[in-house]
C-alpha positions in Angstrom: 34.3 4.9 -36.5 30.4 5.3 -36.5 28.6 6.0 -33.2 26.2 3.2 -32.3 22.6 4.5 -32.2 21.0 1.6 -30.2 22.4 2.7 -26.8 21.3 6.3 -27.6 17.8 5.1 -28.4 17.7 3.1 -25.2 18.9 6.1 -23.2 16.2 8.3 -24.8 13.4 5.7 -24.2 14.6 5.4 -20.6 14.6 9.1 -20.1 11.1 9.4 -21.7 9.8 6.7 -19.4 11.3 8.3 -16.3 9.8 11.7 -17.2 6.4 10.1 -17.9 6.4 8.2 -14.6 7.5 11.3 -12.6 5.0 13.6 -14.2 2.2 11.0 -13.7 3.1 10.7 -10.0 3.3 14.4 -9.5 0.0 15.0 -11.4 -1.9 12.5 -9.3 -0.2 13.1 -5.9 -1.5 16.3 -4.6 -5.3 15.9 -4.3 -5.6 14.4 -0.8 -5.7 17.8 1.0 -7.4 19.7 -1.8 -10.7 21.2 -0.7 -10.4 20.5 3.0 -10.4 24.2 3.9 -13.5 24.6 1.7 -15.3 21.7 3.3 -14.3 22.7 6.8 -16.2 26.0 6.6 -18.8 25.8 3.9 -21.0 28.8 3.3 -24.6 28.5 2.0 -23.5 30.3 -1.2 -20.6 27.8 -1.8 -22.9 24.8 -1.2 -25.6 26.2 -3.5 -23.0 26.8 -6.2 -21.5 23.3 -5.8 -25.0 21.8 -6.2 -25.8 24.0 -9.1 -22.8 22.9 -11.1 -22.5 19.4 -9.8 -24.0 17.8 -13.0 -21.9 19.9 -15.3 -18.7 19.1 -13.5 -19.7 15.4 -13.3 -20.3 15.3 -17.1 -17.0 17.1 -17.8 -14.9 14.8 -15.6 -16.6 11.6 -16.6 -16.4 12.6 -20.3 -12.6 13.2 -20.0 -12.2 9.8 -18.2 -14.2 8.0 -20.9 -12.3 9.8 -23.7 -8.9 9.0 -22.2 -9.8 5.4 -21.6 -11.1 4.8 -25.2 -8.5 6.8 -27.1 -5.3 5.9 -25.1 -6.1 2.5 -23.6 -8.9 0.5 -25.3 -8.3 1.5 -28.9 -4.5 0.8 -28.9 -5.1 -2.4 -27.0 -7.6 -3.6 -29.6 -5.2 -2.6 -32.4 -2.4 -4.7 -30.9 -0.1 -1.8 -30.0 0.7 -3.3 -26.6 1.9 -6.6 -27.9 5.6 -7.4 -27.8 7.4 -6.3 -31.0 4.7 -3.9 -32.0 5.8 -0.6 -33.6 5.6 2.2 -31.0 4.8 -0.2 -28.2 6.8 1.7 -25.5 5.2 5.0 -26.3 1.7 3.4 -26.5 2.3 1.8 -23.1 3.5 5.1 -21.5 0.5 7.0 -22.9 -1.8 4.2 -21.7 -0.3 4.3 -18.2 -0.7 8.1 -18.1 -4.3 7.7 -19.4 -5.1 5.1 -16.8 -3.9 7.4 -13.9 -5.7 10.4 -15.5 -9.0 8.4 -16.0 -8.9 7.2 -12.4 -8.3 10.7 -11.2 -11.2 12.1 -13.3 -13.5 9.3 -12.2 -12.8 10.1 -8.5 -13.5 13.8 -9.2 -16.7 12.9 -11.0 -17.9 10.9 -8.0 -17.1 13.8 -5.7 -19.1 16.1 -8.0 -22.0 13.6 -8.0 -22.1 13.8 -4.2 -23.4 17.4 -4.5 -26.4 16.4 -6.6 -29.0 14.2 -4.8 -30.1 12.3 -8.0 -26.5 11.8 -9.2 -25.3 10.8 -5.7 -27.8 7.9 -5.7 -26.9 6.8 -9.2 -23.1 6.9 -8.8 -22.7 5.7 -5.2 -22.7 1.9 -6.1 -19.8 2.6 -8.6 -17.3 3.7 -6.0 -15.9 0.2 -5.4 -15.5 -0.4 -9.1 -13.6 2.9 -9.5 -11.4 2.1 -6.6 -10.4 -1.2 -8.3 -8.9 0.8 -11.1 -6.3 2.5 -8.9 -3.3 0.3 -9.8 -4.2 -0.2 -13.5 -2.2 2.9 -14.7 1.0 1.3 -13.4 0.1 -2.1 -14.9 -0.5 -0.4 -18.2 2.7 1.5 -18.1 4.7 -1.6 -17.3 3.0 -3.6 -20.1 1.4 -6.0 -17.6 -2.3 -5.3 -18.4 -4.4 -7.9 -20.1 -7.8 -8.3 -21.5 -9.5 -8.5 -18.1 -7.9 -5.1 -17.1 -9.0 -3.4 -20.3 -12.5 -4.9 -19.8 -12.7 -3.6 -16.2 -11.9 0.0 -17.5 -14.5 -0.3 -20.1 -17.1 -1.7 -17.7 -16.5 1.1 -15.1 -16.8 3.8 -17.8 -20.0 2.2 -19.1 -21.5 2.1 -15.6 -20.6 5.7 -15.0 -22.1 6.8 -18.3 -25.3 4.8 -17.5 -25.5 6.3 -14.0 -25.2 9.8 -15.5 -27.8 9.1 -18.2 -30.2 7.8 -15.5 -29.7 10.9 -13.5 -30.3 13.3 -16.4 -26.6 14.0 -17.0 -25.6 12.1 -20.2 -21.8 11.7 -20.6 -20.0 11.9 -23.9 -16.4 11.1 -24.6 -14.0 14.0 -24.6 -10.5 13.0 -25.6 -7.8 14.8 -23.6 -4.5 15.7 -25.3 -1.3 13.9 -24.4 -0.1 17.0 -22.5 -3.3 16.9 -20.4 -2.6 13.3 -19.4 0.8 14.3 -18.0 -0.5 17.2 -16.0 
């Protein structure tokens, strides 16, 4: 009697989804307390170094967020990979969810980096509210609940961050992270 493969596939997909959700939660969960010791007792050398590399760190973090958003969210959405019945839909949704959480995390880091550069701080400050609106989109993407408006909001925030960087003399280019980087 042949063994049915459908239940095994469902089990594997469920296992993959659980691992992806768990790794996404773990990867994004530990940043609240990071840096508090450093900010509690700043030295002039640490402050000078932070300011010196603020633009570089901003460009790196914003570039990773932009690359993740385009490669793993916008492009698959435009290609119809998130539609019901599409080949590889589940995996595309998992990657998009991870990319959403990753992009949100990198955008928050970019804003923190921008605070250490006076010109960047002025350019990026108005974008904080838009970035905060992206917080739950990773989960919406992972669950297959994201629509055109959600994708457009990601694109809009990324465009605004790129424009702010360009106006402050820190042009941002897309840097696509690997799937393993998305999961932490």
